[in-house]
Steps between C-alpha positions, in 0.01 A plus 500: 500500500711809532403723794586872539352788695329823375838696545681235282225536239673819386832330436603431137626139538145386570401623160802374327436152635124520420581608144704180452235292669236626268715445198566147599150432640659386830253367765569760758277693738637842607353556840494860627442506883360851511491610866446861400848626625837453348699514814364844618346635179142450407428358154343827400828680555734247331288360212341677209278197439401332836302227325807279482313209343439712189862582431566205265365649181466165313544298821153473669453556874250470779452656834416291806412586856830396673332507840285211419671165519242319289503766224878473486490120502253492211663776295841332537357168395332651194805707418734196507264312256472804274868569451565138409272541195544875423826641628565769765250680720504769750315438829479791741417408858361807672605459866608715795816527718402561866851570612797692375714378212801421719639524851576861456156587359216544764267524214300795635675796339354471168146375600278536806416263779134549411573360143666191652228437743234545236656233280528262803130548569374468138747296301712289736572172322490278820166654603361474142574127473379444856167660407474288184570180701230588758244626244519190290505268810829348400598503868362630830622786721619254753688300242678802381597614850622144584713505173640845576606382852665195358695706239614748763608214722703347206659829412611570857649147509691556163621847614630345822688228302641761256647698794667182637639401167868579442588778249605355163865501421682579177453149372130572438575812287415312169266253642164471300649761248523406136870529423770279352756336713798725560284805471657795680434865584777736379689663801373252757710239673249279682764357747599847609144636529377595845158357569301613794144522611348858431 
């Protein structure tokens, strides 16, 4: 699985890689997380073809409701099996970003608060799955509320522990990173580096 956003869908390296994957019939799913805004630009303003799943010419693609966890699960399961037999596939997950793209982006200069509110009311993934659970009697309202309380309690406990944990030192710089022994970064002397909590 290779994931990218709707903004990155317009970059050439994606198509260069996909071209080779198609030539070699590689088992890869190119997953486009289309949240309708590349940073602060709507898809209609940055893409000539906004149906990203159709851009593969001879690589097939499907579009999935990315706000429905069960639809994503099943589409992903199916796509994984498909590419093992047939080669690459484009999978576009149509989703939505409630907040800005980064800390410096409030996310309201290029869309309205009404738009965000409407998506929350009609397409919110948490509420969608909650409704499915209740509708199919997979759980009760009380069980869901009890579960949510337990999750919140666990999160608060974990956050408190994280705040008490010491800040990692330079010895952890390469921990859990795939690199060979003796790997170095040009221009950095680890012993002389100043490490402080930000």
